[in-house]
NUBAPA-770245 format. One record per residue (C-alpha): x, y, z; chain. Coordinates in nm, 2 decimals, m for minus. Layout:
BEGIN
{xx->X	yy->Y	zz->Z	c->A} $
...
END
This chain:
BEGIN
{xx->m0.25	yy->m2.66	zz->m0.55	c->A} $
{xx->0.07	yy->m2.50	zz->m0.69	c->A} $
{xx->0.09	yy->m2.12	zz->m0.70	c->A} $
{xx->0.27	yy->m1.92	zz->m0.97	c->A} $
{xx->0.56	yy->m1.86	zz->m0.73	c->A} $
{xx->0.61	yy->m2.24	zz->m0.71	c->A} $
{xx->0.48	yy->m2.28	zz->m0.35	c->A} $
{xx->0.24	yy->m2.56	zz->m0.29	c->A} $
{xx->m0.07	yy->m2.55	zz->m0.08	c->A} $
{xx->m0.27	yy->m2.85	zz->0.05	c->A} $
{xx->m0.65	yy->m2.85	zz->0.02	c->A} $
{xx->m0.67	yy->m2.82	zz->0.40	c->A} $
{xx->m0.46	yy->m2.50	zz->0.39	c->A} $
{xx->m0.66	yy->m2.35	zz->0.11	c->A} $
{xx->m0.98	yy->m2.43	zz->0.31	c->A} $
{xx->m0.86	yy->m2.25	zz->0.62	c->A} $
{xx->m0.73	yy->m1.95	zz->0.43	c->A} $
{xx->m1.06	yy->m1.90	zz->0.25	c->A} $
{xx->m1.27	yy->m1.99	zz->0.56	c->A} $
{xx->m1.12	yy->m1.74	zz->0.80	c->A} $
{xx->m1.07	yy->m1.48	zz->0.53	c->A} $
{xx->m1.44	yy->m1.50	zz->0.44	c->A} $
{xx->m1.56	yy->m1.48	zz->0.80	c->A} $
{xx->m1.33	yy->m1.19	zz->0.88	c->A} $
{xx->m1.45	yy->m1.00	zz->0.58	c->A} $
{xx->m1.81	yy->m1.07	zz->0.66	c->A} $
{xx->m1.76	yy->m0.96	zz->1.03	c->A} $
{xx->m1.59	yy->m0.64	zz->0.90	c->A} $
{xx->m1.89	yy->m0.56	zz->0.69	c->A} $
{xx->m2.13	yy->m0.62	zz->0.98	c->A} $
{xx->m1.90	yy->m0.41	zz->1.21	c->A} $
{xx->m1.90	yy->m0.12	zz->0.95	c->A} $
{xx->m2.28	yy->m0.14	zz->0.93	c->A} $
{xx->m2.34	yy->m0.14	zz->1.31	c->A} $
{xx->m2.08	yy->0.12	zz->1.39	c->A} $
{xx->m2.29	yy->0.43	zz->1.36	c->A} $
{xx->m2.59	yy->0.28	zz->1.55	c->A} $
{xx->m2.41	yy->0.09	zz->1.83	c->A} $
{xx->m2.07	yy->0.24	zz->1.86	c->A} $
{xx->m1.73	yy->0.09	zz->1.83	c->A} $
{xx->m1.73	yy->m0.14	zz->2.13	c->A} $
{xx->m2.08	yy->m0.27	zz->2.10	c->A} $
{xx->m2.05	yy->m0.33	zz->1.73	c->A} $
{xx->m1.72	yy->m0.51	zz->1.77	c->A} $
{xx->m1.85	yy->m0.72	zz->2.06	c->A} $
{xx->m2.17	yy->m0.83	zz->1.89	c->A} $
{xx->m2.01	yy->m0.90	zz->1.55	c->A} $
{xx->m1.72	yy->m1.08	zz->1.70	c->A} $
{xx->m1.96	yy->m1.31	zz->1.90	c->A} $
{xx->m2.16	yy->m1.37	zz->1.59	c->A} $
{xx->m1.84	yy->m1.45	zz->1.39	c->A} $
{xx->m1.70	yy->m1.69	zz->1.65	c->A} $
{xx->m2.02	yy->m1.89	zz->1.66	c->A} $
{xx->m2.05	yy->m1.89	zz->1.28	c->A} $
{xx->m1.69	yy->m2.01	zz->1.25	c->A} $
{xx->m1.74	yy->m2.29	zz->1.50	c->A} $
{xx->m2.07	yy->m2.40	zz->1.34	c->A} $
{xx->m1.94	yy->m2.41	zz->0.99	c->A} $
{xx->m1.63	yy->m2.61	zz->1.10	c->A} $
{xx->m1.88	yy->m2.86	zz->1.23	c->A} $
{xx->m2.07	yy->m2.85	zz->0.90	c->A} $
{xx->m1.74	yy->m2.92	zz->0.73	c->A} $
{xx->m1.69	yy->m3.24	zz->0.92	c->A} $
{xx->m2.04	yy->m3.35	zz->0.82	c->A} $
{xx->m2.00	yy->m3.25	zz->0.46	c->A} $
{xx->m1.67	yy->m3.43	zz->0.43	c->A} $
{xx->m1.84	yy->m3.75	zz->0.52	c->A} $
{xx->m2.12	yy->m3.68	zz->0.28	c->A} $
{xx->m1.87	yy->m3.61	zz->0.00	c->A} $
{xx->m1.69	yy->m3.94	zz->0.07	c->A} $
{xx->m2.01	yy->m4.14	zz->0.03	c->A} $
{xx->m2.21	yy->m3.96	zz->m0.25	c->A} $
{xx->m2.14	yy->m3.78	zz->m0.58	c->A} $
{xx->m2.49	yy->m3.64	zz->m0.63	c->A} $
{xx->m2.51	yy->m3.27	zz->m0.63	c->A} $
{xx->m2.88	yy->m3.29	zz->m0.56	c->A} $
{xx->m2.80	yy->m3.49	zz->m0.24	c->A} $
{xx->m2.54	yy->m3.22	zz->m0.15	c->A} $
{xx->m2.80	yy->m2.95	zz->m0.19	c->A} $
{xx->m3.07	yy->m3.12	zz->0.02	c->A} $
{xx->m2.83	yy->m3.21	zz->0.30	c->A} $
{xx->m2.69	yy->m2.86	zz->0.30	c->A} $
{xx->m3.03	yy->m2.71	zz->0.31	c->A} $
{xx->m3.14	yy->m2.93	zz->0.60	c->A} $
{xx->m2.84	yy->m2.85	zz->0.81	c->A} $
{xx->m2.86	yy->m2.48	zz->0.73	c->A} $
{xx->m3.23	yy->m2.46	zz->0.84	c->A} $
{xx->m3.15	yy->m2.66	zz->1.16	c->A} $
{xx->m2.82	yy->m2.48	zz->1.23	c->A} $
{xx->m2.96	yy->m2.12	zz->1.20	c->A} $
{xx->m3.15	yy->m2.12	zz->1.53	c->A} $
{xx->m2.86	yy->m2.29	zz->1.70	c->A} $
{xx->m2.63	yy->m2.02	zz->1.57	c->A} $
{xx->m2.87	yy->m1.75	zz->1.68	c->A} $
{xx->m2.92	yy->m1.88	zz->2.03	c->A} $
{xx->m2.55	yy->m1.95	zz->2.10	c->A} $
{xx->m2.43	yy->m1.61	zz->1.96	c->A} $
{xx->m2.71	yy->m1.44	zz->2.16	c->A} $
{xx->m2.60	yy->m1.61	zz->2.48	c->A} $
{xx->m2.24	yy->m1.53	zz->2.41	c->A} $
{xx->m2.32	yy->m1.17	zz->2.35	c->A} $
{xx->m2.52	yy->m1.15	zz->2.67	c->A} $
{xx->m2.23	yy->m1.30	zz->2.86	c->A} $
{xx->m1.99	yy->m1.04	zz->2.71	c->A} $
{xx->m2.23	yy->m0.76	zz->2.81	c->A} $
{xx->m2.25	yy->m0.89	zz->3.16	c->A} $
{xx->m1.87	yy->m0.89	zz->3.18	c->A} $
{xx->m1.87	yy->m0.54	zz->3.04	c->A} $
{xx->m2.10	yy->m0.43	zz->3.32	c->A} $
{xx->m1.80	yy->m0.45	zz->3.56	c->A} $
{xx->m1.61	yy->m0.20	zz->3.34	c->A} $
{xx->m1.68	yy->0.17	zz->3.40	c->A} $
{xx->m1.70	yy->0.47	zz->3.18	c->A} $
{xx->m1.93	yy->0.31	zz->2.92	c->A} $
{xx->m2.09	yy->0.54	zz->2.67	c->A} $
{xx->m2.46	yy->0.60	zz->2.64	c->A} $
{xx->m2.46	yy->0.44	zz->2.29	c->A} $
{xx->m2.30	yy->0.13	zz->2.44	c->A} $
{xx->m2.56	yy->0.11	zz->2.71	c->A} $
{xx->m2.84	yy->0.15	zz->2.46	c->A} $
{xx->m2.70	yy->m0.14	zz->2.25	c->A} $
{xx->m2.67	yy->m0.36	zz->2.57	c->A} $
{xx->m3.04	yy->m0.29	zz->2.66	c->A} $
{xx->m3.15	yy->m0.37	zz->2.31	c->A} $
{xx->m2.97	yy->m0.70	zz->2.31	c->A} $
{xx->m3.12	yy->m0.80	zz->2.65	c->A} $
{xx->m3.47	yy->m0.74	zz->2.52	c->A} $
{xx->m3.43	yy->m0.98	zz->2.22	c->A} $
{xx->m3.62	yy->m1.31	zz->2.22	c->A} $
{xx->m3.45	yy->m1.64	zz->2.28	c->A} $
{xx->m3.65	yy->m1.79	zz->2.00	c->A} $
{xx->m3.51	yy->m1.69	zz->1.66	c->A} $
{xx->m3.72	yy->m1.44	zz->1.47	c->A} $
{xx->m3.82	yy->m1.53	zz->1.12	c->A} $
{xx->m3.61	yy->m1.26	zz->0.96	c->A} $
{xx->m3.30	yy->m1.37	zz->1.16	c->A} $
{xx->m3.37	yy->m1.74	zz->1.08	c->A} $
{xx->m3.38	yy->m1.65	zz->0.71	c->A} $
{xx->m3.07	yy->m1.44	zz->0.73	c->A} $
{xx->m2.87	yy->m1.70	zz->0.92	c->A} $
{xx->m2.99	yy->m1.99	zz->0.70	c->A} $
{xx->m2.90	yy->m1.79	zz->0.39	c->A} $
{xx->m2.55	yy->m1.72	zz->0.52	c->A} $
{xx->m2.50	yy->m2.09	zz->0.61	c->A} $
{xx->m2.64	yy->m2.21	zz->0.28	c->A} $
{xx->m2.40	yy->m1.96	zz->0.09	c->A} $
{xx->m2.11	yy->m2.10	zz->0.29	c->A} $
{xx->m2.22	yy->m2.46	zz->0.21	c->A} $
{xx->m2.25	yy->m2.38	zz->m0.16	c->A} $
{xx->m1.91	yy->m2.23	zz->m0.17	c->A} $
{xx->m1.77	yy->m2.53	zz->0.02	c->A} $
{xx->m1.91	yy->m2.78	zz->m0.23	c->A} $
{xx->m1.84	yy->m2.56	zz->m0.53	c->A} $
{xx->m1.48	yy->m2.49	zz->m0.44	c->A} $
{xx->m1.41	yy->m2.85	zz->m0.36	c->A} $
{xx->m1.57	yy->m2.96	zz->m0.69	c->A} $
{xx->m1.35	yy->m2.71	zz->m0.87	c->A} $
{xx->m1.03	yy->m2.83	zz->m0.69	c->A} $
{xx->m1.13	yy->m3.20	zz->m0.75	c->A} $
{xx->m1.17	yy->m3.12	zz->m1.12	c->A} $
{xx->m0.83	yy->m2.94	zz->m1.14	c->A} $
{xx->m0.67	yy->m3.23	zz->m0.95	c->A} $
{xx->m0.82	yy->m3.48	zz->m1.20	c->A} $
{xx->m0.70	yy->m3.27	zz->m1.49	c->A} $
{xx->m0.35	yy->m3.25	zz->m1.33	c->A} $
{xx->m0.34	yy->m3.62	zz->m1.29	c->A} $
{xx->m0.45	yy->m3.68	zz->m1.65	c->A} $
{xx->m0.19	yy->m3.43	zz->m1.77	c->A} $
{xx->0.08	yy->m3.60	zz->m1.56	c->A} $
{xx->m0.02	yy->m3.94	zz->m1.68	c->A} $
{xx->m0.01	yy->m3.83	zz->m2.04	c->A} $
{xx->0.32	yy->m3.66	zz->m1.98	c->A} $
{xx->0.46	yy->m3.98	zz->m1.82	c->A} $
{xx->0.33	yy->m4.18	zz->m2.11	c->A} $
{xx->0.49	yy->m3.95	zz->m2.36	c->A} $
{xx->0.81	yy->m3.95	zz->m2.17	c->A} $
{xx->0.81	yy->m4.33	zz->m2.16	c->A} $
{xx->0.74	yy->m4.34	zz->m2.53	c->A} $
{xx->1.02	yy->m4.09	zz->m2.61	c->A} $
{xx->1.26	yy->m4.29	zz->m2.40	c->A} $
{xx->1.17	yy->m4.61	zz->m2.57	c->A} $
{xx->1.21	yy->m4.45	zz->m2.91	c->A} $
{xx->1.54	yy->m4.28	zz->m2.81	c->A} $
{xx->1.67	yy->m4.60	zz->m2.66	c->A} $
{xx->1.65	yy->m4.76	zz->m3.01	c->A} $
{xx->1.92	yy->m4.52	zz->m3.14	c->A} $
{xx->2.23	yy->m4.66	zz->m2.97	c->A} $
{xx->2.24	yy->m5.04	zz->m2.99	c->A} $
{xx->2.29	yy->m5.08	zz->m3.37	c->A} $
{xx->2.55	yy->m4.80	zz->m3.38	c->A} $
{xx->2.72	yy->m4.95	zz->m3.07	c->A} $
{xx->2.74	yy->m5.29	zz->m3.23	c->A} $
{xx->2.90	yy->m5.15	zz->m3.54	c->A} $
{xx->3.15	yy->m4.94	zz->m3.34	c->A} $
{xx->3.26	yy->m5.24	zz->m3.13	c->A} $
{xx->3.30	yy->m5.44	zz->m3.45	c->A} $
{xx->3.52	yy->m5.16	zz->m3.58	c->A} $
{xx->3.73	yy->m5.16	zz->m3.27	c->A} $
{xx->3.77	yy->m5.54	zz->m3.29	c->A} $
{xx->3.88	yy->m5.50	zz->m3.65	c->A} $
{xx->4.14	yy->m5.24	zz->m3.56	c->A} $
{xx->4.27	yy->m5.47	zz->m3.28	c->A} $
{xx->4.29	yy->m5.77	zz->m3.52	c->A} $
{xx->4.49	yy->m5.54	zz->m3.76	c->A} $
{xx->4.72	yy->m5.46	zz->m3.47	c->A} $
{xx->4.64	yy->m5.09	zz->m3.49	c->A} $
{xx->4.64	yy->m5.03	zz->m3.12	c->A} $
{xx->4.67	yy->m4.66	zz->m3.14	c->A} $
{xx->4.36	yy->m4.62	zz->m3.36	c->A} $
{xx->4.17	yy->m4.87	zz->m3.15	c->A} $
{xx->4.25	yy->m4.69	zz->m2.83	c->A} $
{xx->4.15	yy->m4.35	zz->m2.98	c->A} $
{xx->3.83	yy->m4.51	zz->m3.11	c->A} $
{xx->3.75	yy->m4.65	zz->m2.76	c->A} $
{xx->3.80	yy->m4.30	zz->m2.61	c->A} $
{xx->3.58	yy->m4.14	zz->m2.88	c->A} $
{xx->3.31	yy->m4.40	zz->m2.83	c->A} $
{xx->3.32	yy->m4.35	zz->m2.45	c->A} $
{xx->3.29	yy->m3.97	zz->m2.49	c->A} $
{xx->2.99	yy->m4.02	zz->m2.73	c->A} $
{xx->2.81	yy->m4.27	zz->m2.51	c->A} $
{xx->2.87	yy->m4.05	zz->m2.20	c->A} $
{xx->2.72	yy->m3.75	zz->m2.39	c->A} $
{xx->2.42	yy->m3.94	zz->m2.51	c->A} $
{xx->2.35	yy->m4.10	zz->m2.17	c->A} $
{xx->2.36	yy->m3.76	zz->m2.00	c->A} $
{xx->2.09	yy->m3.64	zz->m2.24	c->A} $
{xx->1.88	yy->m3.95	zz->m2.24	c->A} $
{xx->1.62	yy->m3.80	zz->m2.01	c->A} $
{xx->1.61	yy->m3.47	zz->m2.21	c->A} $
{xx->1.36	yy->m3.48	zz->m2.50	c->A} $
{xx->1.50	yy->m3.17	zz->m2.66	c->A} $
{xx->1.85	yy->m3.01	zz->m2.67	c->A} $
{xx->2.00	yy->m2.70	zz->m2.84	c->A} $
{xx->2.12	yy->m2.73	zz->m3.20	c->A} $
{xx->2.48	yy->m2.65	zz->m3.08	c->A} $
{xx->2.47	yy->m2.96	zz->m2.85	c->A} $
{xx->2.33	yy->m3.18	zz->m3.13	c->A} $
{xx->2.61	yy->m3.07	zz->m3.36	c->A} $
{xx->2.86	yy->m3.16	zz->m3.09	c->A} $
{xx->2.71	yy->m3.51	zz->m3.07	c->A} $
{xx->2.72	yy->m3.55	zz->m3.45	c->A} $
{xx->3.09	yy->m3.44	zz->m3.45	c->A} $
{xx->3.17	yy->m3.71	zz->m3.19	c->A} $
{xx->2.98	yy->m3.97	zz->m3.40	c->A} $
{xx->3.16	yy->m3.87	zz->m3.72	c->A} $
{xx->3.49	yy->m3.88	zz->m3.54	c->A} $
{xx->3.43	yy->m4.24	zz->m3.45	c->A} $
{xx->3.33	yy->m4.33	zz->m3.81	c->A} $
{xx->3.64	yy->m4.16	zz->m3.94	c->A} $
{xx->3.85	yy->m4.39	zz->m3.73	c->A} $
{xx->3.68	yy->m4.68	zz->m3.91	c->A} $
{xx->3.67	yy->m4.55	zz->m4.26	c->A} $
{xx->3.93	yy->m4.28	zz->m4.29	c->A} $
{xx->3.93	yy->m4.06	zz->m4.60	c->A} $
{xx->3.64	yy->m4.26	zz->m4.76	c->A} $
{xx->3.40	yy->m4.05	zz->m4.54	c->A} $
{xx->3.38	yy->m3.68	zz->m4.60	c->A} $
{xx->3.12	yy->m3.47	zz->m4.42	c->A} $
{xx->3.02	yy->m3.11	zz->m4.41	c->A} $
{xx->2.80	yy->m2.98	zz->m4.12	c->A} $
{xx->2.67	yy->m2.63	zz->m4.14	c->A} $
{xx->2.43	yy->m2.45	zz->m3.91	c->A} $
{xx->2.32	yy->m2.09	zz->m3.95	c->A} $
{xx->2.42	yy->m1.87	zz->m3.65	c->A} $
{xx->2.05	yy->m1.79	zz->m3.56	c->A} $
{xx->1.97	yy->m2.16	zz->m3.52	c->A} $
{xx->2.23	yy->m2.25	zz->m3.26	c->A} $
{xx->2.00	yy->m2.19	zz->m2.96	c->A} $
{xx->1.70	yy->m2.35	zz->m3.12	c->A} $
{xx->1.57	yy->m2.67	zz->m2.97	c->A} $
{xx->1.55	yy->m3.00	zz->m3.16	c->A} $
{xx->1.48	yy->m3.36	zz->m3.05	c->A} $
{xx->1.78	yy->m3.52	zz->m2.88	c->A} $
{xx->1.98	yy->m3.73	zz->m3.13	c->A} $
{xx->1.74	yy->m3.67	zz->m3.41	c->A} $
{xx->2.03	yy->m3.64	zz->m3.65	c->A} $
{xx->2.23	yy->m3.94	zz->m3.55	c->A} $
{xx->2.01	yy->m4.21	zz->m3.72	c->A} $
{xx->1.98	yy->m3.99	zz->m4.03	c->A} $
{xx->2.35	yy->m3.94	zz->m4.05	c->A} $
{xx->2.41	yy->m4.31	zz->m3.98	c->A} $
{xx->2.18	yy->m4.40	zz->m4.27	c->A} $
{xx->2.37	yy->m4.16	zz->m4.50	c->A} $
{xx->2.70	yy->m4.31	zz->m4.40	c->A} $
{xx->2.60	yy->m4.67	zz->m4.42	c->A} $
{xx->2.39	yy->m4.66	zz->m4.74	c->A} $
{xx->2.50	yy->m4.35	zz->m4.92	c->A} $
{xx->2.88	yy->m4.32	zz->m4.86	c->A} $
{xx->3.03	yy->m4.66	zz->m4.77	c->A} $
{xx->2.89	yy->m4.89	zz->m5.05	c->A} $
{xx->3.13	yy->m4.72	zz->m5.30	c->A} $
{xx->3.50	yy->m4.80	zz->m5.30	c->A} $
{xx->3.59	yy->m4.43	zz->m5.33	c->A} $
{xx->3.35	yy->m4.34	zz->m5.05	c->A} $
{xx->3.14	yy->m4.03	zz->m5.07	c->A} $
{xx->3.02	yy->m3.72	zz->m4.90	c->A} $
{xx->2.73	yy->m3.62	zz->m4.68	c->A} $
{xx->2.59	yy->m3.28	zz->m4.59	c->A} $
{xx->2.41	yy->m3.17	zz->m4.28	c->A} $
{xx->2.25	yy->m2.83	zz->m4.28	c->A} $
{xx->2.03	yy->m2.64	zz->m4.03	c->A} $
{xx->1.86	yy->m2.31	zz->m4.12	c->A} $
{xx->1.55	yy->m2.11	zz->m4.06	c->A} $
{xx->1.28	yy->m2.05	zz->m4.31	c->A} $
{xx->1.03	yy->m1.80	zz->m4.16	c->A} $
{xx->0.90	yy->m1.96	zz->m3.84	c->A} $
{xx->1.02	yy->m2.31	zz->m3.94	c->A} $
{xx->1.35	yy->m2.48	zz->m3.86	c->A} $
{xx->1.47	yy->m2.68	zz->m4.16	c->A} $
{xx->1.71	yy->m2.97	zz->m4.10	c->A} $
{xx->1.85	yy->m3.16	zz->m4.40	c->A} $
{xx->2.08	yy->m3.46	zz->m4.42	c->A} $
{xx->2.20	yy->m3.54	zz->m4.78	c->A} $
{xx->2.44	yy->m3.79	zz->m4.94	c->A} $
{xx->2.58	yy->m3.84	zz->m5.29	c->A} $
{xx->2.52	yy->m4.21	zz->m5.30	c->A} $
{xx->2.29	yy->m4.42	zz->m5.51	c->A} $
{xx->1.97	yy->m4.32	zz->m5.33	c->A} $
{xx->1.70	yy->m4.54	zz->m5.18	c->A} $
{xx->1.70	yy->m4.78	zz->m5.48	c->A} $
{xx->2.03	yy->m4.93	zz->m5.36	c->A} $
{xx->1.95	yy->m4.91	zz->m4.99	c->A} $
{xx->1.80	yy->m5.19	zz->m4.77	c->A} $
{xx->1.46	yy->m5.03	zz->m4.72	c->A} $
{xx->1.39	yy->m5.22	zz->m4.39	c->A} $
{xx->1.68	yy->m5.06	zz->m4.20	c->A} $
{xx->1.64	yy->m4.72	zz->m4.35	c->A} $
{xx->1.27	yy->m4.73	zz->m4.29	c->A} $
{xx->1.32	yy->m4.82	zz->m3.93	c->A} $
{xx->1.54	yy->m4.52	zz->m3.87	c->A} $
{xx->1.31	yy->m4.28	zz->m4.05	c->A} $
{xx->1.01	yy->m4.43	zz->m3.88	c->A} $
{xx->1.17	yy->m4.38	zz->m3.54	c->A} $
{xx->1.25	yy->m4.02	zz->m3.63	c->A} $
{xx->0.89	yy->m3.96	zz->m3.75	c->A} $
{xx->0.75	yy->m4.10	zz->m3.43	c->A} $
{xx->0.96	yy->m3.89	zz->m3.21	c->A} $
{xx->0.87	yy->m3.57	zz->m3.41	c->A} $
{xx->0.50	yy->m3.66	zz->m3.38	c->A} $
{xx->0.53	yy->m3.73	zz->m3.01	c->A} $
{xx->0.70	yy->m3.39	zz->m2.95	c->A} $
{xx->0.53	yy->m3.16	zz->m3.20	c->A} $
{xx->0.22	yy->m3.34	zz->m3.34	c->A} $
{xx->0.13	yy->m3.22	zz->m3.69	c->A} $
{xx->0.35	yy->m2.91	zz->m3.66	c->A} $
{xx->0.66	yy->m3.11	zz->m3.77	c->A} $
{xx->0.72	yy->m3.31	zz->m4.09	c->A} $
{xx->0.99	yy->m3.54	zz->m4.22	c->A} $
{xx->1.02	yy->m3.60	zz->m4.60	c->A} $
{xx->1.26	yy->m3.79	zz->m4.82	c->A} $
{xx->1.37	yy->m3.78	zz->m5.18	c->A} $
{xx->1.66	yy->m3.69	zz->m5.41	c->A} $
{xx->1.89	yy->m3.40	zz->m5.36	c->A} $
{xx->1.82	yy->m3.08	zz->m5.55	c->A} $
{xx->2.05	yy->m3.19	zz->m5.84	c->A} $
{xx->1.86	yy->m3.52	zz->m5.87	c->A} $
{xx->2.14	yy->m3.74	zz->m5.72	c->A} $
{xx->2.19	yy->m3.92	zz->m5.39	c->A} $
{xx->1.94	yy->m3.92	zz->m5.11	c->A} $
{xx->1.80	yy->m3.64	zz->m4.89	c->A} $
{xx->1.60	yy->m3.63	zz->m4.57	c->A} $
{xx->1.44	yy->m3.30	zz->m4.47	c->A} $
{xx->1.28	yy->m3.21	zz->m4.14	c->A} $
{xx->1.06	yy->m2.91	zz->m4.09	c->A} $
{xx->0.96	yy->m2.82	zz->m3.74	c->A} $
{xx->0.86	yy->m2.52	zz->m3.53	c->A} $
{xx->1.14	yy->m2.29	zz->m3.41	c->A} $
{xx->1.17	yy->m2.32	zz->m3.03	c->A} $
{xx->1.44	yy->m2.13	zz->m2.85	c->A} $
{xx->1.62	yy->m2.29	zz->m2.56	c->A} $
{xx->1.84	yy->m2.16	zz->m2.28	c->A} $
{xx->2.20	yy->m2.09	zz->m2.38	c->A} $
{xx->2.38	yy->m2.31	zz->m2.13	c->A} $
{xx->2.70	yy->m2.38	zz->m2.30	c->A} $
{xx->2.97	yy->m2.18	zz->m2.47	c->A} $
{xx->2.90	yy->m2.12	zz->m2.84	c->A} $
{xx->3.04	yy->m2.35	zz->m3.11	c->A} $
{xx->3.14	yy->m2.23	zz->m3.46	c->A} $
{xx->2.84	yy->m2.18	zz->m3.68	c->A} $
{xx->3.01	yy->m2.36	zz->m3.96	c->A} $
{xx->3.19	yy->m2.68	zz->m3.87	c->A} $
{xx->3.38	yy->m2.85	zz->m4.15	c->A} $
{xx->3.44	yy->m3.22	zz->m4.08	c->A} $
{xx->3.67	yy->m3.37	zz->m4.34	c->A} $
END
């Protein structure tokens, strides 16, 4: 059981807290009721004896009920067993508390200066029968049955909450595993292409560019691995990852690749799925920009529209008609799956032409969720040429 403050309590600790708090409260009520009739000392003595015996008896019942709960799941069986032990336990409680009270009064006889009201309460106790009267039997049985009902009821509630917590944890672990599996599909294809680019630069004896590309690739992989266990990151962090990715691609393709990345200032702290842009930008680079000899341009924009965060990745290429649909579909399908896993039906990914009817555009609409500002701000408009 986890409290709002973050402290955890075991079921045993919860039991003892509730158990003793309940008995102390009940004894306090009995003490307040007897105070005027029996005086402070007699009321305290009798109610304390009554409480001590009740606490000991119910701790014994707890041991019995724990064995019952481990063997049976029937609430009817719980009720019948509790009723039996309450009826049998009531006279035991009465006789033991009566004997303990008598013993306390005998000890009190050796203490002088007792008030008349104390002596009257002592005489009244000595005249009580050892056999439990019917009204006492009913009262004691009712108290024990109430305690038993609370015991079974609270345990059932805690068991239900535990099961819910376990189911929630299992679902969360399953979602986390699924997200990790989806996210792990992002890097291998890009890494293969980047290594091919480095090999090409080495064959062309361009050691400076190859070394710079290795450094850029290392920085990008380090950044992605650090965020692999984070389903969502801030827009500012995602833009930094895209900048690193495009830096690597510019080493390979130079001026053929032109990119414009723009994010509205009020979106920089919003949360988006980690690396959601990388496969979309990679598709735009691979199928929209590079097939043409003169290269091309891609645009990434992030803005708010009401309560929605709108992310778009566009290129001025030939569009889907000239793109290998299997590879593009895999990247888009991966992105759709990740959006669905994180936001359900609240997020949507659509594709089509740009507003002017050319190229290819991918648009994501998702809820605006603000994250903690953990890094220094980056410029709202980053021009990557």
